[in-house]
C-alpha positions as CSV (number, residue, x, y, z in Angstrom):
1,M,243.6,160.9,113.5
2,V,243.8,162.9,116.7
3,A,242.3,160.3,118.9
4,A,240.3,157.2,118.8
5,A,237.4,156.3,121.1
6,E,235.4,153.1,121.4
7,T,232.3,153.2,123.7
8,A,229.3,150.9,124.2
9,V,226.0,152.4,125.2
10,N,224.6,150.1,127.8
11,G,226.3,147.1,126.4
12,E,229.2,145.6,124.4
13,A,229.6,146.2,120.7
14,G,229.2,142.5,119.8
15,T,228.0,141.9,116.2
16,T,227.3,145.6,115.7
17,A,231.0,146.5,115.7
18,L,231.2,146.0,111.9
19,A,228.0,147.8,111.0
20,W,230.1,150.6,109.3
21,I,231.1,148.1,106.6
22,V,227.5,148.0,105.4
23,T,227.9,151.7,104.6
24,V,231.4,151.4,103.1
25,L,230.6,148.6,100.7
26,P,228.3,150.6,98.3
27,L,230.6,153.6,98.6
28,V,233.6,151.4,97.5
29,S,231.5,149.9,94.7
30,F,230.7,153.4,93.4
31,F,234.4,154.1,92.9
32,L,235.0,150.6,91.4
33,I,232.2,151.0,88.9
34,V,233.3,154.5,87.9
35,L,236.9,153.4,87.4
36,F,236.4,150.0,85.9
37,G,232.7,149.4,85.1
38,K,232.8,149.9,81.4
39,R,235.7,147.4,81.1
40,L,233.8,144.7,82.9
41,P,231.1,142.3,81.7
42,G,227.6,143.7,82.4
43,G,228.9,147.3,82.7
44,G,229.9,146.8,86.3
45,A,226.4,146.3,87.6
46,W,227.3,143.2,89.5
47,I,229.8,145.1,91.6
48,G,226.9,147.2,93.0
49,I,224.7,144.1,93.4
50,V,227.3,142.1,95.2
51,A,228.2,145.0,97.5
52,V,224.6,145.7,98.6
53,G,223.9,142.0,98.8
54,A,226.8,141.6,101.2
55,G,225.6,144.6,103.1
56,L,222.1,143.0,103.5
57,V,223.7,139.9,105.0
58,M,225.7,142.0,107.4
59,S,222.6,144.1,108.2
60,L,220.7,141.0,109.2
61,V,223.6,140.0,111.5
62,V,223.5,143.4,113.1
63,L,219.7,143.0,113.6
64,S,220.2,139.7,115.2
65,H,222.1,141.5,118.0
66,F,218.8,143.2,118.9
67,I,216.7,140.1,118.3
68,G,218.8,138.6,121.0
69,G,218.1,141.4,123.4
70,G,221.3,143.4,122.7
71,E,221.7,147.0,123.7
72,A,222.7,150.1,121.6
73,T,226.4,150.5,120.9
74,E,228.6,153.4,119.7
75,L,232.0,153.3,118.0
76,S,233.7,156.5,117.0
77,E,237.1,157.9,116.1
78,D,238.1,161.5,116.2
79,W,238.9,163.0,112.8
80,F,240.1,166.4,113.9
81,R,239.4,169.1,116.5
82,V,238.5,172.8,116.3
83,G,238.9,174.1,119.8
84,D,236.7,171.9,122.0
85,L,234.6,170.7,119.1
86,R,235.4,167.2,117.9
87,F,234.8,166.1,114.3
88,E,234.1,162.4,114.5
89,L,233.7,159.5,112.1
90,G,231.6,156.9,113.9
91,Q,228.5,154.8,114.2
92,Y,225.6,154.6,116.6
93,V,223.7,151.3,116.3
94,D,220.4,150.9,118.1
95,G,217.2,149.1,117.1
96,L,216.2,151.9,114.7
97,T,219.6,151.8,113.0
98,A,219.5,148.0,112.6
99,V,216.0,148.0,111.1
100,M,216.8,150.8,108.7
101,L,220.0,149.1,107.6
102,V,217.9,146.1,106.6
103,V,215.3,148.2,104.9
104,V,217.8,150.2,102.8
105,T,219.9,147.3,101.7
106,T,216.9,145.1,100.9
107,V,215.1,147.7,98.8
108,S,218.4,148.7,97.1
109,L,219.2,145.1,96.3
110,C,215.8,144.6,94.7
111,V,216.1,147.8,92.8
112,Q,219.6,147.0,91.5
113,V,218.5,143.5,90.3
114,Y,215.4,144.9,88.8
115,S,217.5,147.5,86.9
116,L,219.4,144.8,85.1
117,G,216.2,144.3,83.0
118,Y,214.7,147.7,83.1
119,M,217.8,149.7,82.2
120,R,219.3,147.3,79.7
121,G,220.7,149.1,76.7
122,D,220.7,152.5,78.4
123,A,223.5,154.7,77.1
124,R,224.6,155.5,80.6
125,F,224.0,152.1,82.2
126,T,227.3,152.0,84.1
127,W,227.0,155.5,85.4
128,F,223.4,154.7,86.6
129,Y,224.7,151.8,88.7
130,A,227.6,153.9,90.0
131,V,225.2,156.7,91.3
132,I,222.7,154.1,92.6
133,S,225.5,152.7,94.7
134,L,226.5,156.2,96.0
135,F,222.9,157.0,96.7
136,T,222.6,153.8,98.8
137,G,225.8,154.4,100.6
138,S,224.8,158.0,101.4
139,M,221.5,156.9,103.0
140,L,223.3,154.2,105.0
141,N,225.7,156.8,106.2
142,V,222.8,158.9,107.5
143,V,221.4,155.8,109.2
144,I,224.6,154.8,111.1
145,A,226.0,158.3,111.8
146,N,226.7,159.0,115.5
147,N,227.0,162.7,115.0
148,L,225.1,165.4,113.1
149,L,228.0,166.5,110.9
150,Q,228.6,163.1,109.5
151,L,224.8,162.7,109.1
152,L,224.8,166.0,107.2
153,V,227.4,164.7,104.7
154,G,225.2,161.7,103.8
155,W,222.2,164.0,103.7
156,E,223.7,166.3,101.2
157,L,225.2,163.5,99.1
158,M,221.7,162.1,98.7
159,G,220.6,165.4,97.4
160,V,223.3,165.4,94.7
161,C,222.5,161.8,93.8
162,S,218.8,162.5,93.5
163,Y,219.6,165.3,91.1
164,L,221.8,163.1,89.0
165,L,219.3,160.2,89.0
166,I,216.1,162.2,88.4
167,G,217.8,163.9,85.5
168,H,219.4,160.7,84.2
169,W,217.7,161.2,80.9
170,W,218.7,164.9,80.8
171,E,218.3,165.2,77.0
172,E,214.6,165.8,77.6
173,K,214.0,169.2,79.1
174,E,211.2,168.0,81.4
175,N,213.7,165.6,83.1
176,S,216.4,168.2,83.6
177,D,213.8,170.7,84.9
178,S,212.5,168.1,87.4
179,A,216.0,167.4,88.6
180,I,216.6,171.1,89.2
181,K,213.3,171.5,90.9
182,A,214.0,168.6,93.3
183,F,217.5,169.9,94.1
184,I,216.5,173.5,94.7
185,T,213.3,172.7,96.7
186,T,215.1,170.2,99.0
187,R,218.0,172.7,99.4
188,I,215.4,175.3,100.8
189,G,214.6,172.8,103.6
190,D,218.3,172.1,104.1
191,V,219.0,175.8,105.1
192,P,217.0,175.6,108.4
193,F,218.3,172.1,108.9
194,L,221.9,173.3,108.9
195,F,221.0,176.1,111.3
196,G,219.3,173.5,113.5
197,I,222.6,171.6,113.7
198,F,224.4,174.8,114.6
199,V,221.9,175.5,117.4
200,L,222.4,172.1,119.0
201,I,226.2,172.2,118.7
202,V,226.3,175.7,120.3
203,A,223.9,174.6,123.0
204,T,225.8,171.4,123.9
205,G,229.3,171.9,122.6
206,T,229.2,168.7,120.6
207,A,227.7,167.2,117.4
208,N,227.6,163.7,118.9
209,I,223.9,162.5,118.9
210,P,224.0,160.3,122.1
211,E,225.8,163.1,123.9
212,I,223.2,165.7,122.7
213,T,220.5,163.3,123.9
214,G,222.2,162.9,127.2
215,A,222.5,166.6,127.6
216,I,218.8,167.0,126.9
217,G,217.9,164.3,129.4
218,G,220.1,166.0,132.0
219,G,218.4,169.4,131.5
220,A,221.5,171.0,130.2
221,I,219.7,172.8,127.3
222,S,217.1,175.4,127.8
223,R,213.6,174.8,126.3
224,G,213.9,177.8,124.1
225,L,217.0,176.5,122.4
226,L,215.4,173.0,122.1
227,T,212.3,174.6,120.5
228,A,214.4,176.5,118.0
229,G,216.5,173.4,117.2
230,A,213.5,171.2,116.8
231,L,211.8,173.6,114.4
232,L,214.9,174.1,112.3
233,L,215.6,170.4,112.1
234,F,212.0,169.8,111.1
235,G,212.6,172.3,108.2
236,G,215.1,169.7,106.8
237,A,212.5,166.9,107.2
238,I,209.9,169.0,105.4
239,G,212.2,169.4,102.4
240,K,213.5,165.8,102.3
241,S,210.3,164.0,103.1
242,A,208.2,166.3,100.8
243,Q,205.8,167.7,103.4
244,F,203.6,170.7,102.8
245,P,204.5,173.3,101.5
246,L,207.7,171.8,100.0
247,H,206.0,168.6,98.7
248,V,205.8,169.9,95.1
249,W,209.2,168.4,94.0
250,L,208.3,164.7,94.6
251,P,205.7,164.1,91.9
252,D,207.9,165.8,89.3
253,A,210.7,163.5,90.4
254,M,208.8,160.8,88.5
255,A,210.7,162.0,85.4
256,G,213.6,159.8,86.4
257,P,213.8,156.1,85.7
258,T,211.3,153.9,87.6
259,P,214.0,152.1,89.7
260,V,215.1,155.5,90.9
261,S,211.6,156.4,91.9
262,A,211.3,153.2,93.9
263,L,214.5,153.8,95.7
264,I,213.7,157.5,96.5
265,H,210.2,156.8,97.6
266,A,210.8,153.6,99.6
267,A,214.2,153.5,101.3
268,T,216.3,156.7,100.7
269,M,215.9,160.4,100.4
270,V,212.2,160.9,101.5
271,A,212.7,158.3,104.3
272,A,215.6,160.3,105.6
273,G,213.4,163.2,106.8
274,V,211.2,160.9,108.9
275,Y,214.3,159.0,110.1
276,L,215.8,162.3,111.2
277,V,212.8,163.2,113.4
278,G,213.0,159.7,114.9
279,R,216.7,159.9,115.5
280,M,216.5,163.3,117.1
281,F,213.2,162.6,118.8
282,S,214.4,163.7,122.2
283,V,214.8,167.2,120.8
284,F,211.2,167.3,119.7
285,V,209.7,165.7,122.8
286,N,211.5,168.0,125.2
287,A,210.9,171.2,123.2
288,D,207.8,173.4,123.8
289,P,204.7,171.2,123.4
290,W,203.4,173.3,120.5
291,V,206.3,172.1,118.4
292,L,204.7,168.6,118.2
293,T,201.4,170.3,117.6
294,F,202.9,172.1,114.6
295,V,204.4,168.8,113.4
296,A,201.0,167.2,113.7
297,A,199.4,170.0,111.7
298,I,201.9,169.6,108.9
299,G,201.5,165.9,108.8
300,A,197.7,166.0,108.9
301,T,197.5,168.7,106.2
302,T,199.9,166.9,103.9
303,M,198.4,163.4,104.2
304,L,195.0,164.7,103.2
305,I,195.9,167.1,100.4
306,A,198.3,164.6,98.8
307,A,195.7,161.8,99.0
308,L,193.1,164.0,97.2
309,L,195.6,164.8,94.5
310,A,196.4,161.1,93.9
311,M,192.7,160.5,93.0
312,I,192.8,162.4,89.8
313,Q,196.2,161.5,88.3
314,D,196.4,159.6,85.0
315,D,200.2,158.9,85.2
316,I,200.5,155.8,87.3
317,K,203.8,156.9,88.8
318,R,202.2,160.2,89.9
319,V,199.5,158.4,91.7
320,L,202.1,156.5,93.7
321,A,204.2,159.7,94.1
322,Y,201.3,161.6,95.8
323,S,200.6,158.4,97.7
324,T,204.2,158.5,99.1
325,V,203.7,162.1,100.1
326,S,200.5,161.1,102.0
327,Q,202.1,158.1,103.7
328,L,205.1,160.0,104.7
329,A,202.7,162.5,106.4
330,Y,201.1,159.5,108.1
331,M,204.5,158.7,109.6
332,V,205.1,162.4,110.6
333,A,201.7,162.5,112.2
334,G,202.5,159.3,114.1
335,L,205.7,160.8,115.5
336,S,203.8,164.0,116.4
337,L,201.8,162.0,118.9
338,G,204.8,161.9,121.3
339,P,206.5,158.9,122.9
340,A,203.3,156.8,122.4
341,G,203.4,157.4,118.6
342,Y,207.2,156.9,118.2
343,T,207.1,153.2,117.4
344,A,203.9,153.5,115.4
345,G,205.3,156.2,113.1
346,L,208.6,154.4,112.5
347,F,206.8,151.0,112.1
348,H,204.9,152.6,109.2
349,L,208.2,153.8,107.7
350,F,209.4,150.2,107.9
351,T,206.4,148.5,106.4
352,H,205.8,151.2,103.8
353,A,209.3,150.8,102.3
354,F,208.4,147.2,101.1
355,F,205.0,147.7,99.6
356,K,205.8,151.1,98.1
357,A,209.0,149.8,96.4
358,L,206.8,146.9,95.2
359,L,204.2,149.3,93.7
360,F,206.8,151.5,92.0
361,L,208.6,148.5,90.5
362,G,205.3,147.0,89.5
363,S,204.4,150.2,87.7
364,G,207.8,150.1,86.0
365,S,207.0,146.6,84.8
366,V,203.8,147.9,83.3
367,I,205.5,150.9,81.7
368,H,208.2,148.6,80.4
369,A,205.5,146.5,78.6
370,V,203.2,149.2,77.2
371,H,205.7,152.1,76.8
372,S,203.3,154.6,78.5
373,N,202.9,156.0,82.0
374,N,199.2,156.9,81.4
375,M,196.6,154.5,82.8
376,S,194.2,155.7,80.1
377,E,196.4,153.9,77.7
378,M,196.5,150.7,79.7
379,G,193.8,148.3,80.8
380,G,193.3,144.5,80.6
381,L,196.9,143.8,81.6
382,R,196.1,141.2,84.2
383,R,196.0,138.5,81.5
384,P,199.3,139.1,79.7
385,M,201.1,140.2,82.9
386,P,199.9,137.9,85.7
387,V,202.9,138.1,87.9
388,T,203.0,141.9,87.7
389,F,199.2,142.0,88.3
390,W,199.2,139.8,91.4
391,T,202.2,141.4,93.0
392,F,200.8,144.9,92.3
393,L,197.5,143.9,93.8
394,I,199.2,142.7,97.0
395,G,201.1,146.0,97.2
396,S,197.8,148.0,96.6
397,A,196.0,146.0,99.3
398,A,198.9,146.5,101.7
399,L,198.8,150.3,101.1
400,S,195.0,150.3,101.4
401,G,195.3,148.8,104.9
402,I,193.7,145.4,104.1
403,P,194.5,142.8,106.8
404,P,196.6,140.9,107.3
405,L,199.0,142.7,105.0
406,A,201.8,145.0,106.3
407,G,200.1,148.4,105.8
408,F,197.1,147.3,108.0
409,W,199.2,146.8,111.1
410,S,201.2,150.0,110.9
411,K,198.3,152.2,109.9
412,D,196.0,150.8,112.5
413,E,198.6,151.5,115.2
414,I,198.9,155.2,114.2
415,I,195.1,155.6,114.1
416,S,194.6,153.8,117.5
417,T,197.4,155.8,119.1
418,A,196.0,159.1,117.8
419,F,192.6,158.4,119.4
420,H,194.2,157.1,122.6
421,E,196.3,160.2,122.9
422,Q,193.2,162.4,122.3
423,H,194.6,163.8,119.0
424,Y,191.1,163.6,117.5
425,I,191.8,165.8,114.5
426,V,194.8,163.7,113.5
427,W,192.7,160.6,114.1
428,G,189.8,161.8,112.0
429,I,192.1,163.0,109.1
430,A,194.0,159.7,109.2
431,L,190.8,157.7,108.9
432,V,189.5,159.9,106.0
433,T,193.0,159.5,104.3
434,A,192.8,155.8,104.7
435,V,189.5,155.7,102.9
436,I,190.8,157.9,100.1
437,T,193.9,155.8,99.8
438,A,191.9,152.6,99.2
439,F,189.8,154.5,96.6
440,Y,192.7,155.8,94.5
441,M,194.5,152.4,94.6
442,A,191.3,150.6,93.5
443,R,191.1,153.1,90.7
444,A,194.7,152.5,89.7
445,V,194.3,148.7,89.7
446,L,191.1,148.9,87.7
447,L,192.3,151.3,85.1
448,T,195.6,149.4,84.7
449,F,194.7,145.7,84.8
450,F,191.0,145.4,84.1
451,G,188.8,146.1,81.1
452,E,190.2,146.0,77.6
453,Y,193.6,147.0,76.6
454,R,193.5,150.6,75.3
455,G,197.2,151.1,74.2
456,H,199.2,150.1,71.3
457,G,201.4,147.1,70.7
458,H,201.3,143.7,72.4
459,P,201.9,143.8,76.2
460,H,203.8,140.8,77.7
461,E,205.2,139.8,81.0
462,S,208.5,141.3,82.0
463,P,211.7,139.3,82.3
464,A,212.7,137.5,85.5
465,T,215.1,140.2,86.5
466,I,212.0,142.5,86.8
467,T,209.4,140.0,88.2
468,G,211.8,138.4,90.6
469,P,212.2,141.5,92.9
470,L,208.4,142.0,92.6
471,V,207.7,138.5,94.1
472,V,210.3,139.1,96.9
473,L,208.8,142.4,97.8
474,A,205.2,141.1,97.6
475,G,206.2,138.3,100.1
476,L,207.7,140.8,102.4
477,S,204.6,143.0,102.1
478,V,202.6,140.1,103.4
479,V,204.8,139.1,106.4
480,V,206.7,142.1,107.8
481,G,203.5,143.5,109.4
482,F,203.5,140.6,111.8
483,L,206.6,141.9,113.5
484,N,204.3,144.1,115.4
485,A,200.9,142.3,115.1
486,T,199.6,143.4,118.5
487,A,196.4,141.4,117.9
488,F,198.5,138.3,118.4
489,D,200.6,139.8,121.2
490,V,203.6,140.1,118.8
491,T,205.6,143.2,119.6
492,L,209.1,142.5,118.2
493,F,209.4,145.8,116.4
494,S,208.3,147.7,119.5
495,E,211.1,145.9,121.4
496,W,213.7,146.9,118.8
497,V,212.4,150.5,118.2
498,H,211.0,152.4,121.1
499,F,211.4,155.7,122.9
500,G,212.2,155.5,126.6
501,E,210.5,152.6,128.3
502,G,208.0,152.3,125.4
503,E,204.3,151.6,125.7
504,H,202.4,148.7,124.1
505,L,198.9,149.8,123.4
506,P,196.5,146.8,123.3
507,F,195.0,146.0,119.9
508,N,191.7,147.8,119.5
509,Y,189.4,145.7,117.4
510,G,186.9,148.5,117.1
511,F,189.3,150.9,115.4
512,A,190.6,148.1,113.3
513,A,187.1,147.3,112.2
514,I,186.5,151.0,111.4
515,S,189.7,151.1,109.4
516,V,188.9,148.0,107.4
517,V,185.3,149.0,106.7
518,G,186.6,152.4,105.6
519,A,189.1,150.8,103.2
520,L,186.5,148.5,101.8
521,A,184.2,151.4,101.3
522,G,186.9,153.2,99.4
523,I,187.5,150.1,97.2
524,A,183.8,149.8,96.6
525,V,183.4,153.4,95.5
526,G,186.4,152.9,93.3
527,Y,185.0,149.8,91.7
528,R,181.6,151.5,91.2
529,L,183.2,154.4,89.3
530,Y,186.0,152.6,87.4
531,A,184.9,149.0,86.8
532,R,183.9,150.1,83.4
533,W,186.1,152.4,81.3
534,R,184.9,155.8,80.6
535,E,186.6,158.3,78.4
536,R,185.7,161.1,80.8
537,D,186.9,160.7,84.3
538,P,183.8,160.4,86.6
539,L,185.5,162.6,89.2
540,R,185.1,165.5,86.7
541,R,181.6,165.8,88.0
542,L,183.1,167.5,91.1
543,G,183.4,170.6,88.9
544,P,185.5,173.4,90.6
545,A,186.8,170.9,93.2
546,Y,188.2,168.8,90.3
547,T,189.8,171.9,88.8
548,L,191.4,172.8,92.1
549,L,192.9,169.3,92.3
550,E,193.9,169.3,88.7
551,R,195.8,172.6,89.3
552,K,197.4,171.1,92.4
553,Y,195.7,173.7,94.7
554,F,197.5,176.3,92.4
555,L,200.6,175.9,94.6
556,D,202.8,175.4,91.6
557,D,201.4,178.6,90.0
558,V,202.0,180.5,93.2
559,Y,205.6,179.3,93.4
560,L,206.1,179.9,89.7
561,R,204.6,183.4,89.5
562,G,205.5,184.5,93.1
563,V,209.0,183.1,93.4
564,V,210.5,181.6,90.2
565,R,209.4,184.2,87.7
566,P,210.2,187.2,89.8
567,I,213.7,185.8,90.4
568,Q,214.0,184.7,86.7
569,Y,212.9,188.1,85.3
570,R,212.9,190.9,87.9
571,A,215.7,189.8,90.1
572,S,217.7,188.6,87.2
573,A,217.1,191.9,85.4
574,A,218.2,193.8,88.5
575,V,221.3,191.6,88.8
576,N,221.9,192.2,85.1
577,W,221.6,196.0,85.5
578,S,223.8,196.0,88.6
579,N,226.3,193.9,86.7
580,R,226.4,196.1,83.7
581,F,226.2,199.5,85.3
582,I,227.8,199.0,88.7
583,L,230.2,196.1,88.6
584,D,231.1,196.6,84.9
585,G,231.2,200.4,85.6
586,I,233.7,199.9,88.4
587,V,235.8,197.6,86.3
588,H,235.6,200.0,83.3
589,T,236.6,202.9,85.6
590,F,239.6,201.0,86.8
591,A,240.5,200.1,83.2
592,W,240.1,203.8,82.1
593,T,242.2,204.9,85.0
594,A,244.8,202.4,84.1
595,R,244.9,203.5,80.5
596,Q,245.3,207.2,81.5
597,F,248.0,206.3,83.9
598,S,249.8,204.3,81.3
599,R,249.7,207.3,78.9
600,L,251.1,209.5,81.6
601,V,253.8,207.0,82.3
602,E,254.5,206.9,78.6
603,V,254.9,210.7,78.4
604,V,257.1,210.8,81.5
605,D,259.1,207.9,80.2
606,R,259.7,209.4,76.7
607,R,260.0,213.1,77.5
608,V,261.7,213.1,80.9
609,V,263.3,209.8,81.6
610,D,264.5,209.1,78.0
611,R,265.6,212.7,77.4
612,G,267.4,212.8,80.7
613,V,269.1,209.5,79.9
614,N,270.0,210.6,76.3
615,T,271.3,214.0,77.6
616,A,273.5,212.3,80.2
617,A,274.7,209.9,77.6
618,G,275.6,212.7,75.2
619,L,277.4,214.6,77.9
620,T,279.2,211.5,78.9
621,G,280.2,210.9,75.3
622,F,281.4,214.5,74.8
623,T,283.4,214.6,78.0
624,G,284.8,211.2,77.2
625,G,285.9,212.6,73.8
626,I,287.7,215.5,75.5
627,L,289.3,213.2,78.0
628,R,290.3,210.8,75.2
629,Y,291.9,213.8,73.4
630,I,293.7,214.8,76.5
631,Q,294.7,211.3,77.5
632,S,296.3,210.6,74.1
633,G,299.8,209.6,75.3
634,N,301.5,212.3,73.1
635,V,304.4,213.9,75.1
636,Q,304.5,217.0,73.0
637,R,300.8,217.6,73.6
638,Y,301.3,217.2,77.3
639,A,304.2,219.8,77.1
640,V,301.9,222.3,75.3
641,F,299.1,221.8,77.9
642,L,301.7,222.3,80.7
643,F,303.1,225.4,79.1
644,V,299.6,226.9,78.5
645,G,298.7,226.0,82.1
646,V,301.7,227.8,83.5
647,I,300.9,230.9,81.4
648,L,297.3,230.9,82.6
649,L,298.4,230.4,86.2
650,A,300.9,233.3,85.9
651,I,298.2,235.6,84.5
652,G,295.8,234.7,87.2
653,I,298.4,235.4,90.0
654,S,299.3,238.7,88.4
655,I,295.7,239.8,88.2
656,R,295.1,239.0,91.9
657,A,298.2,240.9,92.8
């Protein structure tokens, strides 16, 4: 290491000093499971469970620092330097970090325990637990990173893990295609994200997040660079958090095992994009004002179109997938409201993690029992599966914004803030989306748990390893909203997670009433249409509008025919032609030239070099023979040579005379 640095931002490190261990534990468990998992009882699953469980305990200790009024802290160590640029390994722990550590470890622990029952007997059980551990560790690294380069490492590792987990059952082409689609689509968003990091590093000379924030606060970066940086960073958030127009990968990601879906949709991957906007919020707030307007437009558009798509899905996991896209857009829209919406948007990220994980794991419990994802093949499951039913109902009510469950408090805060900040379009779309959300969740509950069973076999309640996490998450979905229940003057979450001085808007009973009435209206319409099973979906009466939703606004067709197919056929044909006639032609030309040169060399070698050598050898042999004859040692022969030489010499002299 070049150098080590230890700093505290407005306070001593205290209990936050060991927050990095929370990240290291699942990363270590990944290597242990890979190396020794198959030799251990249970396939090594307990290594991952113990690691993330210990991480949860330590996360709660870190959070206690902020419950006690502690300040943000930073610990870092230089890895190496390139000129003036430092590459660090470090942690920055503030209230947002502490809250996200608890969220990620809690959901991951529930998912890993749940997977003991759900993934039992899987051919790659050990590998599944190894990648889940790496996935968790990667997200935790994103959460605690004090610099953008370290954050980028965790960000990209999550992309790799999502590819491996979505395609876990890669033998089926649909699963491998979905994994590739998720990987490529999120990579498209990662390109501007990477350039956004470069812009901020060039503008400030550092990748350290607190230092970048300080430079922004000191006016050291021009608004133009901040605007470019904000837009480029938001490109990464659009890809990871599945916002329009890159939202198309998330519903297809349902091809992976249900525990993976729960982890992706609740605590990792998609949460990372929203977390990024929250972590780099000073960049967005200090950029040109139209940047937040653009963020609001993306959020409002995505929340509405995704909610409408959720209404017509038959696959229960796809209903929840489009719901996740819509709720992520709620968070993005909350953050677009500026400093006033900062806490509201991130509070919804916090509450949503628990009830969305509950809903996905609940859907997995149902799928585990009936061996089908389609709600048209379910029905009547509340009797054979009471624990799954009641916990799923709690999660659905929380998502629908029914008080006093968690979703009510966070959604209401976003809606109230939007009106207070005079973002009336965001406010109106958020209200409409809340009504639609209640409608499609009522539809899902009725089709799945009410009426008569329409599938095959005999459904039964899932084992305790599956229902246990459901009960825990249901309990959390009931209570976590009270951390910011402004109706009771409770603002704990706002005290932990706020931007600047923060602003506590008073609870608005009028907006709360409107939200609740809207949710109840959505539930009532859902009950009216789906209380009795119909072979034909009542929403098909919408005609062309239903077709538009069924075809997903034709976006997949546009991407397939406008991007994928041209690349697959035209671009690939062009590449093939250039490969055959240009690259291969160059290679073949070099090969032909080499062959001709080798033939020339062969001719020169045989007719010139070899002949010259052979001639020289013959001449040498001939002269050697003569010399051997002369140098025989015969005295009489020497006398004759001498006599002849004298005669010749005498003749020569006489001729000259």
